[in-house]
N, C-alpha and C positions, 0 to 999 in steps of 0.2 A: 816259897811259892814260885813256880816257874813263870817267867815273863815271856810272852810270845814275841818273837822277833818279827819286825815288819818285813813283809814279803816284798821283794824288789818288784818294780813294775814289769809287767809282762812285755816282752820284746818279740813282736811278731815279724820283725825284719829278718829276712834270710840273707845269707852271704851270697853275693853275686859272683864270687870267684870260685871256680871249680878246677880241680886237677884232673885232667883227662889222661887216663891210662890206656885208653884204646888207641892203638896205633893208627887206626883208620881215621880218627878225628883229631889226632895230634897236629898242632900247627907246624910241628917240625917234620911231619911225615912226608914221605916222598910222594904219596898219592894225592895230598891236599892241594888245592889251588888257592890263590890269594883271595878270590871273591867266592868263597863257598857259601851258598844261600842257606844251607842247613845250619852252618856254624853261626851265621848272623841271626838266624831265627832263635836258636837256643840262647845265644848271648842276650838278645832283647828280652826274652822271657825271664831269664835269670836275673837280669838287671832291673826288672820292674819292681816298684815299691808297693808292697801289699798292705801297708799300714793304712788304717782309717781312724781319724781322730775321734769320732763319736764312739766307735766300737772299742777303741783303746780306753777311752774315759769310762765307759760302762764296765769294762773288765776290771779296771783299777778300783772302781767303786765296789764291785762285788768282792774283790780281794780284801779291801779294807773292812767291809761288813763281816766277812768270815773271820778275819783276824780279831775283830771286836767280840765276836760270839765265842771264840775259843778261850777267852780269858775266864768267864764264869764257868765254863765247862771244866777247866783244869782244877777249879776249887770246888766243884759241885759234888764230887765223890759219887754219891748214890744216884745222882741225876744222870751220870754217864751211861748207866745201864738202861735208861728209859728210852733210848733210841737216839738216832741222829736228829739234831735240831738245826734251825737256822738255814743259812744259805746253802751250806754244804749238803744238809739233808734235803733241801728243796731240789738241789741239782741232782742228787741221787734218785729222788722220787719223781723227778720230772715236773715239779710244781713251782718252778721258779717264777713263772708269769703270775700265778696267784699270789705269791709272796710279795712280788714287786707291786702289784695292784693294791694289796693291803697296806703296804707302806705309803703309797700315794694317797689312798683314802684317809689314812690317819693324818697325814700332813694337811690334806684338804680340810678336815674337821678342825684342826688347829687354826687354819686360816679363817674359817667361818666363825669360830668363836671370837677370834680377835676382831674380825670385821663387825660382829654383833655388838661388841662393847663399844667400838668406834661409832656405830650407828646410834646407840643409846645416848652417847655423849653429844652427838650432833643434834639429836632430837631435843635434848635438854637445852642445848645452846640456841636452837631455833625458837623454843618457847620463851627463853629469856629475851631474845631479839624482838619477838612479837610484843611482849610486854613493854619493852623499851620504846618500840615504835608508837604504841598507844600513849604512853606517857609523853613522848615527844609531840604527838599530835595535840594532846591537851594543852601542853605548854605553848605550842604554836598558836592555838586558838585564843588562849588567854592573852598572849602577846599582841595578836591582831586586835582584840577588843580594847586592850589598853592603848594601843597606838591610835585606834579610831577615836577613842574618847578624849585623848589628850592632843590630837592633831591641831584643833583650833587654838588651844592655849599655847602650844609651841610656836605656831605661826605668828600669833599675836605677840608673844614675847620676843620673837626674832625681829619683828617689825619695830618694836619699841627699842630694842638694843641698837638696831641700825640707825634709828633716828637720833639716839643719844650719842652715838660715836661719830656722827657726821660733823665735819667742821666746814665753816663757810668763810672763805678768806676775803670776801668782798661784800659791798653793799648790795649788789645785784643778787648775790646768793641769799642774803638776808630777806630781801623782798620775795624771792622765790619760796623761801621757807615759810614766810607769812601766808602766802597763797596756799601752800600745801597744808598748813595748819587749818586754814578756813575750810578747805575741801574735806579734811578729816573730820572737822567739827560737824559739817553738814551731813556727812555719812553717819556719824554717830547719832546725830539728831533723828535722822530717818530710821536708824535701827531702834532707837528708843520709841519712836512712834509705832513702828511695827510691833515691838514688844508689848507696848501698852494696849494696842489694838487686839493682840492675840491673848493676852493674859488678864485683861480687865473687861468689865461689863459697861455697856453704854448706859446713859440715863434712861432711855426707853426700856432697856432690858431690866434695869433695876426697878423701874415703876411696875413693869409686868410681874416681877417677882414679889413685890412688897405692897403695892398700892391696891386698895379695894376698888378704886375707880376702874381699873383694867380688869375686865371679866376673865374668867378661866377660859382659855381657848388656845388657838395656835400660837399667839404671841408668848404666852406663858410657857408653853411647851418648848418653843424655840429657845427661849432664854434659859430654861433648865438644861436643854441639850448642850448649849454653849458652855454653861457652867460645868457640866460633867466633862466636856472636852478639855476645858482649862485644867481641871483637877487631874485628868489623865496625863496631860503634858507635864504638869508639875511633878507628878509621881515619876515620870520618866527622867526628868532632870535631877530629882532628889536621889535617884537610885545610883548616880555616879559618885565620884569622890567629893568630899566636903570642901567647899571653897567659899568665895565671896557671894555666890548666888544662892547658897543654902538658906540663909535667913530670908531672902526675898521669896524663895519658893515656899517656905513655911508661912510667911505672911499671906501669900496668895492663897494657900490652902485654907487658912483660917478665915480669910475674907470670903472666899467662895462657899465655904461650909455654912456660914451664917445665912447668906442669901439663898443657898439651895434649901436649907431647912425652912426658911420663910416661904419658899415656893411650895414645899410639901405641906406646910401648915395651911396655906391658902387653899390647896386642893382638898385637904381634909375637911376644912370648914364648909367648902362649897358642896362636897359630896354628902356631908351630913345633912345639909339643907335639902339637897336633891333626894336623898333617901326617904325623907319624910313625905315627899310628894308622890312616891310610887304606891298610891293607894287606889288607883283606878283599876277597872276591870281589864281594859286593853292597855298593855304596856308596850312602849317603844323605847329602845335604848339608842340615844344619839351617839354619834362618833366621839363627841367631846367627853361624854360620861364614860364611854368604853376606854378612851385613852387615859382619862384621869384614874380610873380603877387600875389600869395596867401599870401606871407610874407609881401608884400608891402601894403596889405589891412589894416594893423595896423597903417599905415601912410597915411591917406586919402589925405593929401595935395600933397604928392609926387605921389601917384597913380593917382590923378586927372590930374596932369601935364602930366604924361605918357599917359593917355587915350586921352588927348587933342591932343597930337602929333600923336597918333595912328589914331584918328578920321580924322585928316587933311590928313594924308597919304592915308588912305583907301578911303576917299571921292574923292581925286584926281584920284586915281587908278580906282575906279568904274565909275567915269564920263568918263574917257578915254575909258574904256571898253564898256560903253553904246554908246558912239559916234562911236566907231569902229563897233559895232553891227548894228548901223543905216546905216552907209555909206560904210563900207568895208566888213562886214560879218565876218565869222569865218576863221580859217586857210584854205588856199587853196580854198577860196571862198565858203566853206560850213560851216554852213548854209549861204544862200544868204543874202545880205543886206536887212534889214527890209524896207527901203524906196523904194525898188523895188515894193512893194505891196501897195503903197500909193493910187493907183486907187481903191482899195477895202477898204473902211473905216473900216469895222468891223475887217478884218484881220490885217490891218495896226495898228490900235489902240490896238487890242488884242495882237499882237506880242510884241509891246512895253511894255504893262503892264505885259505880261507873262514873258518877259526877266527880268523886275524888280522884279517880284515875285520870279523867280528862283534865281536871284542874292541875294535877301534878305534871302532866305532859306540857301544858302551857307554861307553868311556872319553870319547868326545867329549860324550856326554850328561852324564856326571858333571862334566866341566870346564865345560860351558856352564851347568850348574846352579850350579857353584861361583862363576862370575863373574857370574851373573845376566843372561846374554845371551839367554835365552829370553823373548822379549817378543812384542809384536803383530806384529813383522816376521817371526817364525818360527812363525806359526800353521800354515802349510803345512809338513808334514813334509818334511825334506830327507834323502835317503839319503847314506851315506858315498860320496864320489866325485862327487857332483853339485856343479856349480859353486856356490860360496857366494853367498849373497844380496848380499854387499857388492860382488862383481864385477859384479852386475847393477844397480848403482846403486839399491839399495833405499832406500826413504823412511824416514828416522828422525825421530820426532816432535820430538826435541830440536834439530833443525836441524843446522848444520855441526858444532858442538861435539859434539853427540851422535853424529854419524857418525864423527868422529875418535876419540871414546872407544870406540865399538863396534869400530872397526877395530883399535885398540890391543889390546882384549880378545881379538879373534880372532887377532892375531899371537901373543899369549901362549899361547892355546890350541894353536896349531899348534906352537909350540916345546915345549910340554909333551907333546903327542902324540908328537913326534919323540923326546923324552927318554924317555917311557914305554916305547916299543917298540924302543929301540936295543939292548936285551939280546936280543931275539928274532932279530936279524939273523943272528948267527953260526950258531946251530943250524939255522935255515931254509936258509941258504946252503949249509952242508955237506951236508944231506940232498938238496936239489934238485940240486946238482952231481953227487952220486953217482948219482942217478937218471938224469940226462942222459947221463952217460958210459956207462951200461949199455945205451943204446938203439942199435939198429942199423937200425931201420925209419925212413925219412925221414918217413913219415906221422905216426908217434908223436912223433918229434922236433919236427915242425912244430906238432902239437897242443899239446905242452908249451910251445913258444915263444909261441904265440898266447895260451895261458892266462895265462902269466906277464905277457905284454904287457898284457892286459886289466887285471890287478890292479895293474900298475905305473901305468897311466894313472889308475886309480881312486885309488890312494894319492897320486899327485902332485896331484890335484885337492883332496884333503882336507888333506894336511900340507905340500904344496909340493914343488917339484922338488929343493930343496937338503936335504931331510930325509934322515936316515941310512937309513931304511927304503926310501925311493924310490931311493937310490943302490944299496942291496943288490938290490932288484928289478931295477934297470937292469942291474946286473952279471950276475945269473943269467939275465936275458933275453938279453943278448949271448952268454952261454955256450950257451944253448939254440939260438940262431940259428946260432952257429958249428958246433955239433954237427949241426944240420940240414943246413947247406951241406956239411959234411964228408961226411955220408952220401950226399948227391946227387953230390958229386964222385967218391966211391968207386964209386957206381953207374955214373957216366959212364965211368970208367976201365975198369970191367968190360965195358961194352958195346963199347969200342974194342979190347979185348984180343983177342977171338976173333971174327972177322968171317967169316960164311958167305955163299956166293952166294945170290941170291934164289931162292925156290922156283919150281917150274915154272909155277905159277899167277900169278907176279909179284905176289902179294898182300903186304900190309904184314907185316913179320917179327914174330915173337912177342915179341922183345925190345922192339920199338917199342910194341906193344900193352900190355906190362907197364908201360913207362914212362908211357904215356898214362893207364893206370888209376891209377897213383900220382899223376900230376898232377891227375887229376880229383878224387881225394880231397883233395888239398892245396887246390885251388881251392874245393871245397865248404867246407872248414874256414875258409878266408879269407873267403868270402862270408858265412858265418854268425857270424863272430867280430867283425864291425864293431861298434864301440861305439855305443850307442843315441843319443848326442848328436852323433856325427860328421857325420851327414847334414845337420844343420842348422847346423853351425858352420864347420868349416874344410875338411872332406874333400870334394873334388870328384872327378869322374870322372878327370880328368887326374892328380890326386894319387894316386888309388887305383891307376891304371895304373903310375905311377912307383914306388909302394911294392912292387908285386908283380912288377915287371920283372926284378929280380935273381933271384927265385925261378923265374920262368918261363924265363929264360935258362939258369940252372944245371940245370934239369930237362930242357929240351927240346933245347938245342943239341947235347949229346953224342949224343942219339938221332938227330937229323937228320944229323949228321956220319957216324954209322954207316950211315945209309941211303944217303948219297952214295957211300961207299966200296963198299957192296954193289952199287949201280947200275953202278959202273965195271967190275964183273966181267962184265957183259953186253956183248957185242960190238955187237949191233944197237941202233941208235938208237931204233927202235920199242919194243924191250923196256925200255930205260932210261926212256923217257918214260912207258910204262904203269906201271912200278914206282914212279916218282916220284909219279904221279897217285894211285895207291892209297895211298901213304904220306901224301901231303898230305890226302887225304880222311879218313883216320883222325885226323889231327891236327885238322882242321877240325871233325869230329864231336865231338872232346873239348872244344875251345874254345867250342863253340856254347852260348849261354845265359849266358855270363859277360861282363858289360860291361867289366870291368877288364882284358881281354886283347884289346881291339879292335885295337890297333896290330899285335900279332903275327898276329892272324887275317887282317888285310888283307895283311900280307906273305906269308903262306902262300897266300892266294888269288891274289896276283900271280904267285907261283912256279908254282902249278898252271895258271894261265891260259897261261903261257908253254909248258908242255908240251902243253896242250890245243890250242893253235894249231899246234904242230909236228905232232901226230897228225892234226889236221884237214887240213893241207896234204898230208900223205903219203897219207891215206885218199882225198882228192879226186883225187890223181894216179892212184891205183890204180883208182878208179871211172872216171875219164876214159879210162884205157887199156882197161878192160873194155868201155866203151861204143863203142869204135872211133872216137872223135872226137879222139883225142890228136894224130894227125899233122895233121889239118885245122886244129885250133885252134893248134898250134904254127906252121904255115905262115901262118895268118891274123895271128897276133900278131907274127911276125918279119919280114913282108914290108914293102917300101917302100910309101909312099902312092901312088906313080905306077905301080906294077906291078899289073896285073890279077891277081886271085887265081886265075882259071881257067888262067893261063899257068904256074902252078907245078905240078910233077908231083904233090906230095902232096895237091893240092887241085883237080885237074882234075875234069871231069864224072864220069869213071869212078871216081875216088877218092871223090867225094861220094856216088855211088850205093852203093859198097861200104860207106862209113861209115854210110849210111842203113840198110842191111840189118843191119849189126852193132848199130847203136843200137836198132833195133826188137827184136832178140833180147835186148839188154840190158834193155830196158823190161819184157819179159815175164818176166825172171828175177830182177830186183833186188827186194829187200825194202825198202819205203820206211820201215820202222820201225827195223830193227836190221840189224847186219852180223855175220857170224861172226868177222871179224877183230877186232872190238871186244868180244868176249865176256869178256875178262879185266878189263875196266874196270868201274867202278860203273855200274849201269843208266842213271842220269840223265846221266852224263858220256858214255856210249856213244851214247845217243839224241841228245844235243846234237851230238856230233861227226858222226854219220851224217847228221843233218838238214842240218847246215851244208855237208857235202861234197856232198850231193845238190842243194842250192841252187846251189852253184858249178857243178855239171854242167849244171843247167838254164840257168844264165847263159851257159855256154860254147856250148850248143846254140843259144841265142838269138843269140849273136854270129855263129855260122856261118849261121844262117837269114837274118839281116839282110845278111850279106855276099853270099850267093847271090842274094838278091832285089835287090841293088844292080846296076843296069845297068853301072856302071863296071867291074865285075869280069868282064864278058864271058861270062856263062853263058847258053847257049841252052836253052830249055825249062825255065825256072827252076821252074815249078810242078810238074814231074814229078820233079825231083831230090830235094826235101825235101817229103814229103807231110804230115808231122805239123806242126801249128801250134805255136807257142811256148806258148800257153796250155794246149794239150792235154798237152804234155810236162811242164809244171809241175804239172798236176793228177795225171798218172800217177806222178810222183816224190813226190807229197805235199808239195810246196813251197807254203807259204802266201804 
């Protein structure tokens, strides 16, 4: 293999020494002068250095590159025939600039790759440095805490060490030491006094916590606050390193725990006594009772026992008040006893439920005052039955902990309300059920059911769905609805028991009108008994339709079944259709104006439309026969497309002339507004059927007119056969 020899560096320096053969320019010539300017000019130009370091370096680099490329070419054999490559080829092709730029780009990519690796390493190093800074900050924080916690001990130890190391060479120094020791003892005594004052209870405070002679009040509460503060300070001391003060702190914690528990026991016994005294009608909660209940919340077992006694007391008291309101009335006979209105079911049941509603409102205010839940979040008055503020995500100033505490208080209030009114459930249930059983009118039964339903929803929003009073109201509501549906079913059975044929006028029967009157009253009660918040919470139109569907079916289906059986007693299809239309119109008139019966109204309209179409078709056939066009129209609609109409006997020229004369007579006698045959129908239905039938007659005449005018049907004298134009006939018949 031949080895390329390195090319010597290019030398662009030209020799500045020239041999002048011209005799005119020779320095030895006879004609030259010593200061020849031309000679000096030529010598200066020839002696100039034409080398440039940058250009020479570039040319050397190109030479080395070409030498490096010639080595693989000499061993490439077949590659030599592919053309000239490398720098030499670039020089020959004139693409040296592109070749150099490609080399520079390749070198730049190598630099970028190297810098990318360096950047990744630096990023990793930065993350390690950040983690190290975090660890250092944590260590620094712990060191500062340790330094702060041990500073006092270090200073004290340093003082003791200095006292021990000091030497006193004279008697005066010993006296000075004695004075210093006395001062130190005084300081220590004062420190002990401060410590005892801070971490022990005085005799008065101990008496307030334990003695029965000191009543529950501000003194007891202040002593309990100090005890809690002492325990909090001891916890802070015990949280440090164990030392000589650990045992003292434990002793203080045990000492204060006993006295604090004695204070809670004293509050518990006092509240138990006070709870038995809340049997009056008008209740007032003192600030002491409210504060005692608030402090006893930290002892749930004790508070639960107190609330149990309170609930039993209030339940007995409210039951007695309810029975007095039923039988004796108020003071001096006003208001009068509720049972005096037992003859009026709505007022009787409404007064009982209203009394319970009002009593629950007063009881809720009493309990809210007892638990101290009336705060800034309850500035806006809330009625009994309204959704509680906690369910609307009310804002509590104390944050999440305050919200949880308020929610716990409200749960206790709901349980107490349930307990307080559990005694009223039985007398209320007995009286309401007796009243329901005595009702025979479906309207009265439905009014009672909706009234109970309203108070049931109200109570559930106040005391919850699981409360006993809510269960009682739910049970008597179910009984009321059962009685209501029972009366509707009895009414339906009575309708189907005796069925008479329709009247001669084919009008809606009296039984149907009575049922519709009852249904109208029921729908009016349902429309006006919707709860005030239902429209904005969960009740939609579809939900209201679904709720009322059972009532509508139970009231209307037996009546419509009766109408169907009455219609079957008529032989003529026309009479049956007229009777059904009259019945459907009565039903639609009753359902109109109530959006929660839209589905049934549409079903009745579809049923009526079916009978209207039947009457329209029959009435059109009758009018077409009276007009004389029946035979011609039948022949026109039944003939083949290839058969001329004039060749058919019912539609020849003579028949067309006869039909024209009959049709002219028909136009002179027909009433474009009404027809005697439709007099038994409602006016708007009769007008609609008559107009539709006349429109069909006009269309039939237009078909005959077009057929006569068609040359393919073979009529001669077409203009003389049908003299009235289609538009004229349409105008005479009043067709729009």
